[in-house]
N, C-alpha and C positions, 0 to 999 in steps of 0.2 A: 920339138923346136918350130915346126912350121907355123903352129899357132899361138905360138908365144908372141905376145905385146910388142915384146922388143923387137924383133925380127918384122913385124908390119910396120913400126916406126922406123927401124931403119931403112926400111926398104923405101918407102914413101920419101923419107929425105934424101935418098940417094937419087931417086927419080926427079925430083924436083931441083936438087943440085946440079945433076947431070943437064937439064933442061936449063938452067940457068948459066952455067957454064959454056953451053952453047952459045946462048942468046949474047952473054958477054962477047965471046969471040967474035961472031958474027956481026952483030947488031949493035956497034958501040957506035955514036955520031956525037959530032961535037955539041949537040944541043943537049944531051943526055950528061957528058962531062960537064959541062957549065952548070947544070943542076946539082952536081952532087961534087964539086968542088976539085975536077978533075982527077977523080977517083972512079974506076970501072967497076962501080955497086954490083952490076950483077955478076961480075965474073967471081969478085972476092966473095959476095954472098954464097953463091954456086960451091966455089970452093971450101968455105966454111960448113955448109951442109952436107956435103961428101965427107968430109973429116967425121963430123959428128955420125954420120951413117955408118960409115966404118967402126967406130967406137963401139955401137949400138950394135951392130954384128959380131964385134970382138966378144963383146958381154956375152951375148948367147951362147958364142962358141965356147969361152972359157969358162964361164958359169952355168951351165944349162939347168932347168929345173928338174928335179929328182922328184917324182911320186911315189912316195911311202907305199910298202907292201901292204895288203888287207890284212889287219890284227883278226888271228882266228878268234872265234868268239868266248873260247875257254879263257882268253886273257884279259877280257873286257870286265870291270871292276863291277861291281853290283851297284847298282842306284843308293844313295845312303836313305836312310829310312828316315820316314819323318814322324818323331814323336811330339805329341800335342803340348 
């Protein structure tokens, strides 16, 4: 589960989302809001990334990768014979 790509993507999105949420809460100037039409874009983008991150982590927990067991050599079918 640790090396599943969904875990890595979820963790990265979560980290970036938390940074954006903190930036949106701490550093939201009138000039920034004027550029975005009076929307705190850092806050909303960060919240969206956190939600997507939680969805990725939930996906990993609810649908883990199942590694198949090794097949015994006796159960492997022979290769098809080649007839010229």
